[in-house]
C-alpha positions as CSV (number, residue, x, y, z in Angstrom):
1,M,61.5,-76.5,-32.9
2,S,62.9,-78.2,-30.1
3,W,61.6,-78.7,-26.7
4,G,63.2,-75.9,-25.0
5,Y,61.4,-73.2,-28.0
6,K,57.8,-74.8,-26.8
7,I,59.0,-74.0,-23.0
8,L,60.4,-70.6,-23.7
9,S,57.4,-69.3,-25.7
10,V,55.0,-70.3,-22.9
11,Y,56.8,-68.4,-20.7
12,L,56.7,-65.3,-23.3
13,L,52.9,-65.6,-23.5
14,F,52.6,-65.5,-20.0
15,V,54.5,-62.9,-18.9
16,A,52.9,-61.1,-22.1
17,G,49.7,-62.0,-20.7
18,I,50.0,-60.9,-17.3
19,M,51.5,-57.6,-18.4
20,F,48.2,-57.0,-20.6
21,L,46.3,-57.6,-17.4
22,V,48.1,-55.8,-15.1
23,F,48.1,-52.3,-18.0
24,K,44.1,-52.8,-18.6
25,T,43.2,-53.1,-14.6
26,S,45.8,-49.8,-14.3
27,Q,43.2,-47.9,-16.7
28,E,40.1,-49.1,-14.8
29,K,38.4,-45.8,-13.1
30,V,37.4,-46.5,-9.2
31,D,35.5,-43.3,-7.9
32,L,34.8,-43.8,-3.6
33,V,31.6,-43.0,-2.9
34,T,32.7,-40.3,-0.7
35,K,36.1,-38.7,0.2
36,D,35.7,-38.8,3.8
37,Y,34.8,-42.4,3.6
38,Y,35.6,-43.6,7.1
39,E,34.6,-40.0,9.2
40,Q,31.2,-40.5,7.9
41,E,31.2,-44.4,9.1
42,L,32.1,-43.1,12.7
43,K,28.7,-40.7,12.6
44,Y,26.7,-43.4,11.2
45,Q,24.3,-43.6,14.4
46,D,23.8,-40.6,13.7
47,R,22.2,-41.3,10.4
48,I,20.3,-44.6,11.9
49,D,18.5,-42.0,14.3
50,Q,17.4,-39.6,11.3
51,V,16.1,-42.5,9.3
52,S,14.1,-43.9,12.3
53,R,12.8,-40.6,12.8
54,A,11.7,-40.1,9.6
55,A,10.3,-43.8,9.2
56,S,8.3,-42.4,12.3
57,L,6.8,-39.8,10.7
58,S,2.8,-40.3,9.3
59,S,3.9,-41.4,5.8
60,D,7.3,-41.7,3.8
61,L,8.4,-39.3,1.4
62,S,7.4,-39.4,-1.8
63,Y,9.0,-38.4,-5.3
64,Q,8.1,-38.6,-8.6
65,V,11.3,-38.1,-11.5
66,G,10.3,-36.8,-15.2
67,E,10.7,-34.4,-17.1
68,G,14.2,-33.7,-16.5
69,M,12.8,-32.7,-12.9
70,V,12.6,-34.6,-9.2
71,N,9.8,-33.5,-7.6
72,V,10.1,-34.4,-3.8
73,K,6.9,-34.5,-1.2
74,F,7.6,-34.1,2.2
75,P,4.8,-36.1,4.6
76,A,1.9,-34.2,5.7
77,E,3.4,-33.2,8.9
78,M,5.7,-31.2,7.5
79,K,3.4,-29.0,5.9
80,G,4.0,-25.2,6.9
81,K,7.0,-26.2,8.5
82,A,10.3,-24.6,7.6
83,I,12.5,-27.3,6.1
84,E,16.0,-27.1,5.4
85,A,17.2,-30.1,2.9
86,D,20.4,-31.4,1.4
87,M,19.2,-33.4,-1.7
88,L,22.3,-35.7,-3.4
89,L,21.0,-37.1,-6.4
90,Y,23.7,-40.2,-6.1
91,C,25.0,-41.9,-9.4
92,P,26.6,-45.4,-8.4
93,S,28.4,-45.6,-11.9
94,D,29.6,-42.2,-12.5
95,K,30.7,-39.6,-9.9
96,Q,30.3,-36.7,-12.6
97,K,27.2,-37.4,-12.8
98,D,26.0,-36.7,-9.2
99,I,24.2,-33.6,-8.3
100,S,23.5,-31.7,-5.1
101,K,21.3,-28.8,-4.0
102,K,20.8,-27.0,-0.6
103,L,17.0,-25.8,-0.7
104,E,14.6,-24.3,1.8
105,T,10.9,-24.6,1.6
106,T,7.7,-24.2,3.7
107,T,5.2,-25.6,1.0
108,A,6.8,-29.7,1.8
109,E,7.4,-29.9,-1.7
110,M,10.5,-29.7,-3.7
111,A,11.8,-29.9,-7.2
112,M,15.6,-30.7,-8.5
113,P,16.4,-30.3,-11.8
114,I,18.0,-33.1,-14.0
115,P,19.7,-32.9,-17.7
116,N,17.7,-35.2,-19.7
117,S,20.6,-37.0,-20.6
118,Y,21.0,-38.6,-17.6
119,K,20.6,-42.3,-17.7
120,G,20.7,-45.5,-15.4
121,M,20.7,-45.9,-11.9
122,F,20.4,-43.1,-9.1
123,E,20.2,-43.1,-5.6
124,L,18.4,-39.8,-4.4
125,K,19.2,-39.1,-0.4
126,I,17.6,-36.5,1.3
127,H,18.5,-35.1,4.2
128,W,15.9,-32.5,6.1
129,K,15.9,-30.5,9.2
130,S,12.6,-29.6,10.3
131,E,12.3,-27.5,13.9
132,G,15.4,-29.2,15.5
133,S,15.2,-32.2,14.4
134,D,17.3,-34.0,11.3
135,Y,15.5,-36.7,9.1
136,Y,17.2,-39.0,6.3
137,S,15.4,-40.5,3.7
138,S,16.7,-42.5,0.7
139,H,15.0,-43.8,-2.5
140,K,16.9,-45.8,-5.6
141,F,15.2,-45.5,-9.1
142,F,16.4,-46.3,-12.6
143,I,16.0,-43.1,-15.6
144,Q,15.3,-44.7,-18.8
């Protein structure tokens, strides 16, 4: 085989490799965190205020994951007050596993069902309102 054919085969292998990489990357799934990402970024100071308001409470929001449920307990001073909460169970690796619920309570406790088939890393994001004040808390956990 002459050197001309060797150079041609190297170029063809290179082009075939690049074409394979382009094909593989076009098949990769990319999910954005939210569709209105830039709007939420502009309102981020509100979120910072909500987090600091939640941190100023007597204790942090607590949660327990088990048996197909996420049980949430709000701080003691929320007991007996009307609470409206938006709970989001966010899965960073798969948008299809996200669960969002709007709940109301006066007992300072809430429960959100989750399918038993869910496994992996999740983040529980809770935005709640009580007596005209907004609060926000997020907690990461792993379901096995």
